[in-house]
N, C-alpha and C positions, 0 to 999 in steps of 0.2 A: 487799343492800338489802331492805327489807320487801316482802313480796309484795302484789299488788293485792288479794287476798282479805283479808289482814290489814288493809290500809289501809281497805277498805270497812267492816270491822267497827269499826275505830277511829273512822272518820269518823261512822258511825252513832251510836256511843256519845257522841262529842263533840257531835254535832248535838242529841241528846236533852238533854245537859247544858246546851248553849247555849240551847235553847228554854226549859228550866226557869229558867235564870238571867234570860233576857229577860222571862219572865212575872213573876218576882219584881220585876225592875227596873221594869217597866211598872206593876205594882200600887203600888209605892212612889211612883212618879212621880205617878200619878193621886191618891194620897192626900196629896200634898204633902210627903212625907217622904223623897224621894230624897236619898241621901247618897253621900259618897265611897266608903263601904264597899260600897254597892250596885254601884257601877261597878267596883270592884276585885274583887268576889266571883268566885272562880275555883277550881276543883278541880284542883290541879296534877298533872302527870304527869312522871315521870322527874326528872332533875336539871338539864336544860338548858332555859333560856328565851331565846327570841329576841324582842326588841322592835323594831318597825319603825315609823318615821315617814317621810313623803315628801310632796313637793310643798307644803311649808309656805309657800312664796313669801314668806318673811321676815315672816310675820304674828306679831308678838310679843304683841299684845293679842287678847282674845276678839272674835269677829266673828259676824255672821249670814252664812250661806252656803247658798243654796238649791241643791239638787241639780237635775239636768236633768229637764225634762218630755219631751225628745226626745233619744234616744240610739240611733241606728239601727245595727244590725249587718247586714253583708252577707256573701255567700258562706256558708261553713260556720259563721260566727258569728251568722247571722240567728236571732233569737229566743232567743239564749242570754245568760246573764249575761256581761258587765255590761250588755248591750243590752236591758234591761228597765227600765221606769220606772213610777212611781206604783203603781196597783193591781196591775198585772202583776208588779211587783217584790215587793210585799207578799205576793201569792198564792204566788209561787214559793218564797219563803223562809218562808212561814207566819208572817207578822208581822201584828200588829193595826193597823188604821187608827186614826188619832187619838191614837196613843201616842208615846212618845219615839223608838221605832224609825222610825215613819213620818215624824216630824219631821226626824230626823237623816239619813235615807237616801232620802227622796223629796221631791217638790215639793208634795205634796198639802196643801192648807190651810196653806201655809207661813206666811203672815203671821199667821194666827190662832193656830197652834201656837207660833209664836215668842214670843207673849205668855205662854205657859205655861212653856216650857222655856228661853227665853233664848238668850244667845249661846253659842258653842262655841269651844274652842281656848284659846290663851293659853300662852305659854312657861312662865309660873309654875305653871299648872295641870298642864301636861305634866310639869314637873319633879316635882311632888308625886306623880303616879302612878308615874313611873319610880323615884323614891326608895323609894316604898312597896313596889314589886315587888322591887327589889333587896334591901330589908330582909327581906322574907319569904322570898325564894329564896336569898339569899346573894350577895354581891358577885361572887364568882368563878363564879357559875352563870348570869349574865345577859350577853347580847350585845346592844348597842344599835346599830342600823344605820339609815342614812337614805338614801332612794332618789333624792335630787337635787332640783333646783329649790328649794333651801332658802335660798340666799343672795341671791335676787332677788325683787322684787315689792313693796317698800315704799319710802317716801321716804328713811328712814334708811339702808336698805341701798344705795340708789342713791348717796347722798352719801358713804357710807363704803366703797363698792365691796365690800360684803358683810362688812365687818369686824364689824359689830354681830352678825350671825348666827354668825360664826366664834366669837366670845366666848360666845354662848349655847350653841352646840353643845359647846364646851369645858366649860362649866359643867354641861351635861347628862351629861357623861361619854361622849360619842359615840365609838364604836369605829371606824366607817368610813362613807364616803359615796361617791356617784357624782355625775355632773354632767350638766347640760344648759344651762339659762339662766345658770349660773355662767360659761360660756364667753363670754357677751356682755360681760363685763368686760375681755376681751382676754387674749391669751396670756400677756403679762408678768404681769398681775395674778393670773391663775389659778396660774401657776407660783409666784408669791410666796406665795399661800395654801397651796399644797401643801407648799412648803418649810418653812413656819412652823407650820402647824396641828398640834395634838397628836393628831389623829385621822388615819386613813389615807384617802387619796383614790385610789380604784381605778378603772381604766378599761382593760380588756384590748384594747379595739377602737380605740384612738387611736394613730396612727403618725406619725412624721415623714415628710413627703412626699419629702424628698431621699434619706434612707437607709433608710426603712421600718423604723425602730427604734421600740420602744415609748416613748411619752412618759411614761406613768405606770405605776405598779405594776399588774400584772394581777390579782393575788390576794394574800390574806394568810391565814395560818393562825392561828386563835385557840384557846386552851385554855379551855374553859368547861364546867362541869358534869361534869368528868371525861372530856370528849370533845374530839377534835380537829375543829374546824370550819373548813373552807376557804371563804372568801368571795371570790367572783369578781366584779369590777366590770364593768358594761356601761353606758357612757355613751350618750346618745341618738344613734343611728346617723346621723341626718339633720341633725345640727347645722349643717354648712356650707351646707345647702340652706334650712332653715327660718329660720336666723339669718345675720347677715352673715359671709360668708367672709373679708372683709378684716380682721376682728378676730382671726382665727386662721389667718393665711395659710399657715403652714408645717405645719399638722396636717391629717390626713385621718381620717375616721371609718369608718362602715360597720357592717353587722351582724356580719360575720365569724363565721358559724356554725361553720365548721370550726375556727377558733381557740378558740371556746367549748368545743367537744368536746376539743380538745387540753388546755385548762386543766383541764377536769374529769378527764381521764385522768391528768394530771400530779399533780393534787391527791390522787387516790386512791392513786397510786404513792407519794406522800410520806406516806401514812398517815392521810388524812382519814377520819374516821368519818361526817361529815356534809358535804355539798357544797351551798352556797347560792349562787345567782346573784342578786346585788344589781343589779337591772336598771332602766334607764330607757327600755326599748324601747316601752312601751305594751302594754296587756293582750292584744290580739289577736295581736300579733307574738310575745309571750312564749308564748301558747297554742300557736302553730304551732311555735315553737322547742322547746318542751317535748316535742313529739311526734317531734322529729328528733334532738335531742341526748340521749344516754344517760348516766345516772348522776347527774343533778341531783336532789337530794332536795326542795329548796325554791326556788321563784322568788319573790322579793319584787318585785312588779311596780309600775310607776309611770308617770308622764307623762300618762296619760289620765284621772287624777283619780277613778278608779272606787273606790267603797267597797262591799265585799261582806262580809256578816256570816258567811260560811262560805267555806272554800277551794274552789277549782275544781281538780279532779284531772284530770291528763292522764297516763294510765298510773299510775306511782307517784310522779309529781312533783306537789307541792302548789303551786298558784298563790295567792298572798296579795295582796289589793288593799286598801290602807289609806286611800284617799281623799285629801283635800288640806286645806290651810289650817289644819292642826292640829286638825281636828275629831275625829280618831280616833288611837289607837295600836293597832297589832296586837300581840297577845301569842300566841306559838306555843311551847308546851311540847313538847319531843321526848324520848321515852324511847329512849335509845341503849344497845344491848346487843350485845356481841360484834362491835363495829366497824361497826354499821349501825343505821339507824332501825327501831325495833320498834313504835312507836306515837306518837300525838300528840294534843294537845288545843289548840284554837284559840279565841280570843276577839277580837272587834273592840270595843275599849273606847271608848265615846263620851266626849269631853272636854266634858261639860256644865259650863260655867264657874261657874254659880251653885251647883252641888253640890260643888265641889271647893275645898278651902282653898288659896289661893295659897302657893307655897313662898316664904318670906321672902327667902332669898338670891337666887333668880331674879327675884323681883319688884323687888328693889333694883337688880339688874343691868339689867333692862329699863328701869327708870326712868332709870338713868344713861346708857344708850346712846341713849335717845330725847330726853334733856334738851336737847341743842343744837338740836333741830328742833321743840321742843314748841309754840312760837308758831305756826309754819306748820302743823303737824299739826292743831292745834285750831281754826284759823281757819274760821269758819262762812261758807260762800259762799251757800247757799240752803237750800231744804227740799224733801224728796221728797214729792210729792203722791200718789204711787202706788208700788207695789213696784218697785224698781229692781234687776234681777238680770242675770247675765251667762251663766251656764252653760247649754250646750245646743248641738246641732249647727248651729242657725241663730240669727238675731238674738235677743238678750234685750233687755229695756227699758233696761238700762244701756248696752248697745251702741247702741241707738237714740238715747240722749242724746248719746253721743259723735258719732254721725253727724250729728245735728241741729246740734251745735256746729260741725262742719266746714262744713256747708252754709251756715250763717249767717256764720261768721267768715271763710271763704275765698271767699264769693260763688260757690259751686259748684252745679251741677245734680245731681251724683251724688257720694255719699260712700262710701268703702271703708274699713272698719275691720277689722283682723286678727282671726281667730277665736281669740283668746286665751281661756283658761279661768280665769285668776286675777283676783282682785278680789272684795271682799265684796259683800253684798246690803244694800240699805237698805229699811227698812220705811216704809210711809206715815206721814208725820209726822216721820221722822227728819231731823236736820240733814244737809245735804250739806256736809261739811267738806272742806278741801283734802286731808286724809289719805285720805278716801274716794275722791277723784278720783285721787290719786297711786297708791293701791293697785291701780288698774286701768290705769295708764298709765306707771308709773315704769320706763322702760327707757333704755338707753344710746344709742339711735338714735331719738329721739322726734319728729324734725322732721315737721311737717305740710306736705306738698307740694300744689301745684295744677298739674295737667297737663291737656292736651287728649287725649281718647281717642275713637276712633270706636265706634259701637255694636258693630261686629264685634270690635274689640279687647277691649271689656268682656266680651262673650260668651266670648271665648277665655280670658280671665283666670278667669272663673267655671268654665269647663269644666276648666281645669288644676287648680284647687283641688278641684273635685268629685271628680276622678279620684284625687287625693291622699288623699281621705278615704274614698271609697266604692268603691275598687278591690277586687274580690272576694278578691284575694290579699293577706293582711296584710303580707307583705314589701314590697309596693309602696305601703303606706299610710304617711302621715306622722304619723298619730295626732292631728291637730289638728281643728278645726271649720271650717265654711264661713266665708269672709270675710263680714263683716257689711256690709249695703248700706243706704244712705240715699238717698231720692229716686227709687228705682227698685224695681220688683217683678219677679218672674220665677217660672216653673214649673220644677221639677226632677223628673226621673224617675230615681230611684236605680238602677233596673234596666237602664238603657240603657248602652251602651258609651261610651268616651271620645269626646267631640265631639258627642254626641247627647242629653246629659242636660238641657241648659239650653234652654228655649224661652220664648216670650211675654215677653221683656224689655219692660217698660212704664214710662213716666214716671209717677210718682205725682202729679205736679203737673198734667200735661195729660191723663192717661189715654190717651195715644197710644203706640203701639209705638215702641221705639227704632229709628231708621234705621241699618242696618249701615254705611252710608257716611257718615253725618253725624258731626261731631265734637261732643263734649260736655265741659264743664268738670268735671273730676273731682278731688276732694280726698281725700287719704288720709294715712296715717302708718305708721311702722314699716317703711319701705322698706329692703330689705337692701343697696341700692346705696350706695356711698360718696359723700360730698359732697352729700347731699340738703339743699336749703335750705328753710327754713320755721321758724316758731315751734314750740316744744315743744308737743305735743298738750295737756298739762295746762294750759297758759296759755289756749288756745282754749276748753277746756271750762270753766275757771273763769270766763272772761268771759261765756260763754253762760249759765251757771247764775246768775251774779250779776245779769245782765240779766233773766232769766226770774223769778228769786226763788223761784218754786215750779215744780218740774218734775213734770208729771203726764203719764205716757206709758202708754197701753194697748198691748198687743201688736198689731202692725199687721196681721198675716196677709198681708203682701205677698209672702211666699214660699209657693208652693203645692207641696206634696210629694206624690209618688206613687211607686209601685214599691217601697215599703219593706215 
């Protein structure tokens, strides 16, 4: 493997190149002349190119997507990428405020900059970039990998159980993927996709519960750019905890660090020049794993939706974070000599939809798979009176809209909405279409329940979720965000241990503290329990928005954060 010294030299050179490219890109953008060529500009290295997409959440069309203004790191990750936001993020990576990088990678002046730079993503734009890179590098020199959460997150994917995205990935020429939300279609459907898909589905950490046998292929060897590239798949380890166990009753997951090391060793013994971990662990988990498993050249990380313009290095392992919703494609060129990586160059390519010509073939396919649902997708329900966004450790205004809908439609005092990160952003004045609602709610277990909970039970729920997110040990983190709350506020001290983080639970309606012994009517959705009764969440939100006509929500500030 390449030495750490050589890696530092290569990284420094690549960083200088990337800074120059970003400067040219920003200049072109400000001049109104940003083009597809500006996005694709790249000084190649070696003969092997790895392209990475992840967490697309079935977004076939360009969208707005605001990055978080709160992303708290704990333990050894405190103050390190990806746990930097806004100006701290720009300063760390030496990026200019007010430019395309700031718009794509931070929440700063998002609604204003959106008017200049437009939507991002879109399968037809991604196809254009992938085809251009393949044409420049040579078809046999490019490996296209996806990090999971690609087959879920839209209305058409829910209705087709991911078939729309399987067809899109096939058209892109995808080589391999891993999974997380894919498993919420159920074991039978996942197995059907794996059996029929023309690309590999890899997951070394999924076993049958009865026999402890592998359910999926653990790795695959690819010949690209004259090198043998071993790709090891790592599905989300906590899938049966974060999502319904009853949908995958016979499979167990887990991190399985020792098995990762075994796969690396076997791949090297089989002649791999490059070892890639295609992971859905989440960034901090992968950072810890990279320091404990030897022999991995590249970890393509996912799940936590982080987008970083430069790799993070742990020893000689590169961690690549590509973001979500199709906003970016990662390009990693590797120079492979004498059976090992000798150098690299990296670029996080922003998919600015207005600057990229749609690929005609992919555009036609997207139109075809969306056609049966076009009437529903385009139905205008209301209008956004303010910026409606979701991403962040705590409530976003889109989450607040969902909570308000549950409070109103289920006659509840308190609302709980899961800390999901997927779903687009709406600008002030944008129509709220059914598609926008579905993009934030389209899951296979959408029932909105109404239960009675005591104040103590609510505190216990919040404590459990907080420990899942802010435990100092990444291996005990689930990689999600805090459950969103409506009708109630609280204080959280990140630095406290389990059971002592949550205080000052207060009713927003009365201003009075919640009584630990009193019961309250609580509405929520996305329960992992089987047989939950209630209308699908998207129906409640649609009724609420239609009645309100204009949804104008300012950040509530109902969650007070300290200890971060």
